[in-house]
N, C-alpha and C positions, 0 to 999 in steps of 0.2 A: 257542122253548123255554116250557113254559106252564110258570106257577109262576116264571119269571124276567123280572126287570123293571132295566131302566136307567134311571142318572141322568146326563145329559151337564152338566156345567156349562161353561158361557159366560158367566160373570157377574163377568167380572176386566174392569174398567175399561181397560185395558190403557197404564199410565202408565208400566211400563217397554218396553214396543212404541212409544209413540206415536200408536197405533190401537186401533182393537177390531180383533187378530189373528184372532176367529172368523170374521171376514166377510168377510177378504180371500183373492181367489180363489185358488186352487193348482190347476191345469190347468184342466177344464170346471166345477169345483165349489168352492163356502166352504169352505175351512178347515173349519168346522164340521160340513156335510153328509159328510166323507168320516168323521168321526167316529160322526153319526148311522147312515151306514148298517153299520158295523162293529158296532156295537153291535145295531141292530134282524135280524145274522144270530143274534145267538143268545137275544134275546130277546122275549116275549111285548107285551110295552110298554117304550115312550119317553117319559124324561121330562126335557125342555128347561128349564135354567134359565139367565134372560137377565136384562141390568140390566131394571128396572122401566118404564124407556122403551119397550123392545122386546116386552114381555110379553104385551101385545093382539094383537102380529103373530103369525097361526099360521105355522107351519111345516111342510110337506110328509113332514118325517122323523122327527116329533114326534109322538107321541098328547097329549102333555099339553106347554102349553108354561107356567112359573110362572116368578113375580119372583126373584129371588134376593135376598142378604141383605149386609150391611157386610164379611164374611168368608167367606170359604170356608166353613167350616165351618156357617155359618149358611144359606149356598144349599146348602149337600146337603139340611141339613133342611129346607130351604121343599121340593126336590124330593121327598123323603120324606113327605111330607103328601099327595103325588098318588099314593104308587105305591099300590095293593091292597092293604088288608089281609092278604090270602090269598096274598101273594107270598112265597113260598121263600125266593126269593135276592133279591140287590140287587146289581147291578154298580155303580161310578161310576166316571165316564170324564172326563179333562178335553178338551174341545174343543181346548186347542191342541196333542195328540199326535194328529195327524189320519194318519198310518200302522201304528198297532195293529190289527194283522191277527186276520182273523175266527181265526185256530188259537191265538190270545191269548187271546182273553175264552173261550173254549171252555176252553181251561186253567185258569182262574180259576175258571170255573163248576165244572167236574169234579169240582176240588179242595173246594168249598165240599159238592158231591155225597155226596164222600167222607169226608167228617165234620170237615174242621175250619170254625173259624169265621171267618176271614177266608183271603185267600189275595191276594198280593201279586205282581206281575212285578218279579224282580230281577236287576241286569247288574251280574256282579263288579268290583270298583275295581281300574284296572289302574296306577294313579297312587301314589306315595306320596305317605301321608297322615299329617301331623303336626297335632297339639294345641297350638295356642299361646297363650299369655297378651298379650295387646299385641303386642310385636314380638317376643316370645324363644320357642324353642322347649320344651314343656314334657314334649312324650311322641311318639315315633312308633306308628302305629297298626297293631296284625298285619290289613294288608288282606285275609288269606285270611278272615278274620272277618267283612268290611266286604262290602253289594251299594249299586247306587244300586237306587231303587226307583223304578217307573214305575207310570202308571195304562193301563188298569182292573185296579180292584179292586172283588175279587167278596166277599159277605160273607153268613151266615144273615141275611134279615130282620129276624127277632126278636134279633138279635145288634146289629145295627146300630143299629136304633130306641132298642135298651137303651143302647148307648153314646152316644147323641146326646141320650137325655132330660135331661144334666144344663146342657146347653145351652154346652158346653167347645168352646175352638177349637183347633186343630190345622193344623199343615202337610198331614197324609192324615188318611183314616178310619181307617187300618189302626192310626195310632197311640192313637186313642179308642178302638177297641177293646182295644187291647193294655192300656189303662190302667185298664182296668173287667174287666181278667184273660180276654179272649177268646186264644183258641188260635190263631195269626195264623202262615198259608206259606206258601214262597216258590217261588215255580215259575221257569221259567229266561225271563229276559226278553229283550227285542230292543233292538239297538242300535238300528235304523234306527227303532225307534217313540221317536224324540224330540221335547223338548217345544220348541214355537217362543218365544224366549219375545221373538228382539231380531229386526229386519227384515232381519236379515242372514241369521237361521235361514230366513226364508222364502225368501229368494234361494236358496239351496241346495237347500231344498227342489221348488222349481218347477224347478228342475235338473234335481234327479232325476226329479220326474215328466215332464219334455220329455225325458230319457232317454228313459226308459222306453216313452213314445210314438213313440219314433222322430222327433223331430223335432230340429233344428238349434237 
């Protein structure tokens, strides 16, 4: 889609996973290839952000490969530098979410085209959530007002660049846009779009891929 670029972040060190999970095989492709392919379905160009040691290795699914920074936000900023200045919409997606659907990418892009500053997929919280201080419960939150947020997240390019201009850090880009006064909307997320955090997550994902492929 003309005017839309994607930044796929794969610069994590894999501390919790115990390995570079983005490069593990999932079916007949690496984890990051799933993310790159989905991003390509809606984007005119794709920037892949990796560790410094991998930045010189070309990736067929990406137009540009750049080295990330010490934090997730710093890595996204490194990716933004490679996005053309005339891009209208920028999608940010974590490579560790290989099952994000094309429809999900389309939904967040459509929300920006409709006038939002940012759009994130959200999944309703089903568990009871309590706020605690130490080991003491201090409040039970109204889960009807809560969602867990996923990527891909889409933003008006100028808004995202401005939100990152301060050099701030947060757990996702939407938080930076919100802090800068931007209007972020939620589109329906997908429970299948889980983040691979542990080796067990990867094994479950491999089982799902094998089942869908009709393999035992």
